[in-house]
C-alpha positions in Angstrom: 22.0 -18.4 9.7 18.3 -17.7 9.5 17.0 -15.8 6.5 15.8 -13.2 9.0 19.5 -12.5 9.8 20.6 -12.1 6.2 22.0 -8.7 5.4 19.9 -6.7 2.9 19.7 -3.1 1.7 16.5 -1.2 1.5 15.5 0.8 -1.6 16.6 3.8 0.3 20.1 2.3 0.5 19.9 1.5 4.3 21.7 -1.6 5.5 19.4 -3.9 7.5 18.2 -7.5 7.8 14.8 -9.0 7.0 14.3 -9.5 10.8 15.0 -5.8 11.5 12.6 -4.8 8.7 9.8 -7.2 9.8 10.3 -7.6 13.5 8.8 -10.9 14.5 6.4 -10.9 11.6 5.8 -13.6 9.0 7.1 -12.3 5.6 6.0 -12.7 2.0 9.1 -12.0 -0.2 8.2 -11.0 -3.7 10.4 -10.1 -6.7 8.6 -7.1 -8.2 8.7 -5.0 -11.4 6.9 -1.8 -12.4 6.5 -2.5 -16.1 5.2 -6.1 -16.2 1.9 -7.5 -17.2 1.8 -8.8 -13.6 2.4 -5.4 -12.0 -1.2 -5.1 -11.0 -0.4 -7.8 -8.4 0.9 -4.8 -6.3 -2.7 -4.0 -5.5 -3.3 -7.5 -4.0 0.0 -7.3 -2.1 -1.1 -4.0 -0.6 -4.4 -5.6 0.4 -2.6 -8.6 2.0 -0.5 -6.1 4.0 -3.6 -4.2 5.1 -5.5 -7.4 6.0 -2.7 -9.2 7.9 -0.3 -6.5 8.9 -1.7 -6.1 12.4 -1.4 -9.8 13.0 2.3 -10.0 12.5 2.7 -10.1 8.7 4.6 -8.0 6.2 5.2 -8.1 2.5 8.8 -7.3 1.4 9.2 -6.4 -2.3 12.5 -7.0 -4.2 12.7 -5.0 -7.4 14.3 -7.0 -10.2 15.2 -6.1 -13.7 16.2 -9.5 -15.0 12.9 -10.3 -16.8 12.7 -8.4 -20.1 14.0 -5.2 -18.5 10.7 -4.6 -16.7 12.2 -2.7 -13.7 14.6 -0.2 -15.4 14.0 2.7 -13.0 16.2 4.2 -10.3 15.4 3.6 -6.6 13.6 6.9 -6.5 11.6 6.1 -9.6 10.6 2.7 -8.3 9.6 4.1 -4.9 7.5 6.9 -6.5 5.8 4.5 -8.9 4.9 2.0 -6.1 3.6 4.6 -3.7 1.8 6.8 -6.2 0.3 4.1 -8.4 -0.5 1.4 -5.8 -0.1 3.0 -2.3 2.6 0.5 -1.4 3.4 0.9 2.3 5.4 -2.3 2.8 9.2 -2.4 2.7 11.1 -2.5 -0.6 14.6 -3.7 -0.9 17.2 -2.5 -3.4 17.0 -3.8 -6.9 18.6 -7.2 -7.0 19.3 -10.2 -9.3 17.2 -13.3 -8.3 18.8 -15.7 -10.8 22.3 -16.2 -12.2 25.8 -15.7 -11.0 25.0 -12.4 -9.3 21.9 -13.8 -7.6 21.3 -12.1 -4.2 22.1 -14.4 -1.3 18.5 -14.2 -0.2 17.4 -15.8 -3.5 20.2 -18.3 -3.4 18.4 -19.8 -0.4 14.8 -19.1 -1.5 15.2 -20.8 -4.8 16.1 -24.1 -3.1 12.5 -24.3 -1.9 10.1 -26.3 -4.0 6.7 -25.0 -5.1 3.4 -27.0 -4.6 4.4 -29.3 -7.5 7.8 -30.1 -6.0 9.8 -28.0 -8.5 12.6 -25.8 -7.0 15.2 -23.8 -8.9 15.3 -20.4 -10.6 12.7 -17.7 -10.4 10.4 -18.0 -13.4 9.3 -14.4 -13.8 8.4 -11.3 -11.8 6.1 -11.6 -8.8 7.2 -15.1 -7.6 6.3 -15.2 -3.9 7.9 -16.9 -0.9 6.3 -17.1 2.5 8.5 -17.1 5.6 7.3 -18.0 9.1 8.3 -15.9 12.1 11.5 -17.9 12.5 12.6 -17.3 8.9 11.7 -20.8 7.6 10.3 -20.9 4.0 6.9 -22.4 4.3 5.5 -21.7 0.9 6.5 -20.8 -2.7 4.0 -19.4 -5.1 4.7 -19.0 -8.8 4.2 -15.6 -10.6 0.8 -16.4 -12.0 -0.6 -17.1 -8.5 -2.4 -13.9 -7.5 -1.5 -12.6 -4.0 -5.0 -13.1 -2.8 -5.3 -16.6 -4.2 -6.9 -18.9 -1.6 -3.7 -21.0 -1.4 -1.6 -17.9 -0.5 -4.2 -16.6 2.0 -4.6 -20.0 3.6 -0.8 -20.4 4.0 -0.6 -16.9 5.6 -3.4 -17.8 7.9 -1.7 -21.0 9.0 1.6 -19.2 9.5 -0.1 -16.6 11.7 -2.1 -19.1 13.7 
């Protein structure tokens, strides 16, 4: 099964798949949190969405409260924060675990993908990013400290959309 066909739930509690959410777009999946030192990365994610959205690209945010309790809010609180503070207009999934026994099936697959240094495994912190091509193949993994608009991320998106 392609990652695009994997069942997910939106923050609004609607059952869907990544493919239904994104159409035939390339997808940047990011575990997000509202109360993290990296939360300002939302601004860069919004700019990526604005820059590449018309070319068949979307960001998909996955709120996660596994890292120091930095996403404690309800679905409504998360949605309100993201829209009001950062103007988020990309899809957000329901809050999910990205590590451990209750890891969401999406992350069970994503974490098998190595980063640029060859290291795979657990998500290190909030704002770890995975780039999926239009077929749902993982073509890039970027660790939390890598800003959304870092040239390595932008170049990977450009190559995926070419």
